[in-house]
C-alpha positions in Angstrom: -7.5 13.6 2.9 -8.1 15.7 -0.2 -6.5 19.1 -0.2 -3.8 18.1 2.4 0.0 17.5 2.2 0.7 13.9 2.9 4.2 12.6 3.7 5.0 8.9 3.0 8.4 7.7 4.3 10.0 4.5 3.1 8.4 4.8 -0.3 10.8 2.4 -2.1 9.5 -0.5 0.1 6.7 -2.8 -0.9 4.1 -1.1 1.3 5.4 2.4 0.8 5.4 2.2 -3.0 1.9 0.7 -3.1 0.6 3.4 -0.6 2.0 6.3 -2.7 0.5 4.9 -5.9 -2.8 4.3 -4.2 -2.9 7.9 -2.9 -2.0 9.3 -6.3 -4.9 7.3 -7.7 -7.6 8.2 -5.1 -6.8 11.8 -4.1 -8.6 14.5 -6.2 -6.5 17.3 -4.8 -3.5 17.9 -2.5 0.2 17.0 -2.4 1.9 13.7 -1.8 5.5 13.7 -0.7 7.5 10.5 -1.0 10.7 10.3 1.1 13.5 7.8 1.7 17.2 8.0 2.5 18.0 5.2 -0.1 20.4 3.4 2.3 21.9 0.0 1.4 20.1 -2.0 4.0 19.0 -4.1 1.1 19.6 -3.8 -2.7 19.4 -0.1 -3.7 18.7 -1.0 -7.3 15.5 -2.7 -6.2 14.5 0.5 -4.4 15.2 2.6 -7.5 13.1 0.2 -9.6 10.2 0.6 -7.2 10.4 4.3 -7.4 10.0 4.3 -11.2 6.2 4.2 -11.4 6.0 6.9 -8.7 8.4 9.1 -10.6 6.3 8.6 -13.8 3.1 9.3 -11.8 4.6 12.6 -10.4 5.2 14.3 -13.7 8.4 12.5 -14.5 10.7 13.9 -11.8 14.0 12.0 -12.3 16.7 14.6 -12.1 18.9 14.4 -9.0 19.2 18.1 -8.6 15.4 18.5 -8.9 14.9 15.8 -6.4 17.3 17.6 -4.0 15.4 20.9 -4.5 12.1 19.2 -3.8 13.6 17.6 -0.7 14.6 21.0 0.5 11.1 22.4 -0.2 9.6 19.6 1.8 12.0 20.4 4.7 10.8 24.0 4.7 7.2 22.8 4.6 7.7 21.1 8.0 9.9 24.0 9.2 12.8 21.9 10.2 16.5 22.6 9.6 18.9 20.1 8.1 22.3 20.1 6.6 22.8 19.4 2.9 24.7 16.2 3.7 21.6 14.8 5.4 19.7 15.3 2.1 22.3 14.0 -0.3 20.7 10.6 -0.7 17.1 11.7 -0.2 14.6 11.2 -3.0 11.3 13.3 -2.7 8.6 13.3 -5.2 5.7 15.7 -5.1 2.5 15.1 -7.1 -0.1 17.9 -7.4 -2.9 15.7 -8.6 -4.4 12.2 -8.5 -3.6 9.4 -10.9 -6.5 7.9 -12.8 -6.9 4.2 -13.3 -5.9 4.6 -16.9 -2.7 6.5 -16.0 -1.9 3.9 -13.4 -2.1 1.1 -16.0 -0.1 3.2 -18.4 2.6 3.6 -15.7 3.1 -0.2 -15.7 2.7 -0.7 -19.5 6.5 -0.5 -20.1 7.3 -2.7 -17.1 7.7 -6.5 -17.4 4.7 -8.3 -16.1 6.6 -10.0 -13.3 7.8 -6.6 -12.1 4.2 -5.5 -11.9 3.2 -8.6 -10.0 5.9 -7.9 -7.4 5.4 -4.2 -7.1 1.6 -4.1 -7.1 0.2 -7.6 -6.4 2.5 -8.5 -3.5 1.4 -5.5 -1.3 -2.2 -6.3 -2.0 -1.7 -9.9 -0.9 0.1 -8.7 2.3 -2.4 -6.0 3.1 -4.6 -8.5 5.0 -7.7 -7.5 2.9 -8.1 -10.8 1.2 -10.5 -13.3 2.7 -9.4 -16.7 3.8 -11.4 -18.1 0.9 -9.5 -16.0 -1.6 -6.2 -17.0 -0.1 -7.2 -20.6 -0.4 -8.3 -20.2 -4.0 -5.0 -18.7 -4.9 -3.4 -21.9 -3.8 -5.5 -23.8 -6.4 -3.9 -24.5 -9.8 -7.2 -24.7 -11.6 -8.5 -21.4 -10.0 -5.2 -19.5 -10.9 -5.3 -20.8 -14.4 -8.9 -19.5 -14.9 -8.5 -16.2 -13.1 -4.8 -15.3 -13.7 -4.0 -17.6 -16.7 -1.1 -19.1 -14.7 0.0 -22.7 -15.1 0.8 -23.0 -11.4 -0.9 -21.9 -8.1 -0.1 -18.3 -7.4 0.6 -19.2 -3.7 2.2 -22.1 -2.0 3.0 -22.3 1.7 6.6 -21.7 2.3 7.0 -24.7 4.6 5.7 -27.2 2.1 7.5 -28.9 -0.9 7.3 -26.9 -4.1 9.3 -26.2 -7.3 11.5 -23.4 -6.2 12.3 -22.6 -9.8 8.7 -21.5 -10.3 8.5 -19.1 -7.4 10.1 -15.9 -6.2 12.6 -16.3 -3.4 11.1 -13.7 -1.1 8.1 -15.0 0.8 4.8 -13.2 1.0 3.3 -12.9 4.5 -0.4 -13.1 4.6 -2.1 -13.0 8.0 1.0 -14.3 9.7 1.7 -17.2 7.3 4.5 -17.2 4.8 3.7 -18.1 1.2 5.8 -18.1 -1.9 4.4 -16.3 -5.0 4.6 -17.7 -8.5 7.1 -16.1 -10.8 5.9 -17.8 -14.0 4.2 -14.8 -15.7 4.1 -15.0 -19.5 3.6 -12.1 -21.9 3.5 -13.3 -25.5 0.9 -12.7 -28.2 -0.2 -16.3 -28.1 -0.3 -16.4 -24.2 -0.6 -13.1 -22.4 -1.1 -13.1 -18.6 -1.1 -9.3 -18.3 -4.8 -8.6 -18.9 -5.6 -11.2 -16.3 -3.2 -9.7 -13.8 -4.4 -6.1 -14.4 -8.0 -7.2 -14.0 -7.2 -8.9 -10.7 -5.4 -5.7 -9.5 -8.3 -3.5 -10.5 -10.7 -5.7 -8.5 -8.6 -5.7 -5.4 -7.2 -2.1 -5.2 
């Protein structure tokens, strides 16, 4: 897809955000356009938070007026007419180049580790690319302690008994089965989970 213009709709969603970042990382040329109407079907602040790494990866576009202008440019690109009111809540981000692995990691450097886990790790888990063995391993406390430095299993089945205070409230669906993902990520000098998480992400992206 190098050299092409790629439109991604629903970019503030888990899958959309992951897809845009993946495209920015892998394309050597071309343009990626990220589009969403930012409705309040669910928490808008969560959508805005998911857009942050995309905004940073696309030369820091964050000004509302500039976003509007780019939305209009995208509209012209597809030769469609639309009123300004239809674009009022539209966020479009255009990136002229790919994002390197180093830049991707720099994008997340200022984000809390738990946010990185939810934004990047969750879509990987839900992508269906993990083997049954890997999914089973991520339910092992010993394995997760060794690989992710976690003190709890990364995944527990949603229909089993577990400590809800240790897991995010939104389930992760892997191959049709709902799991809960551990929220106990620590980032302190004496106990830092970030290098383990970033290594896992590098190996699975």
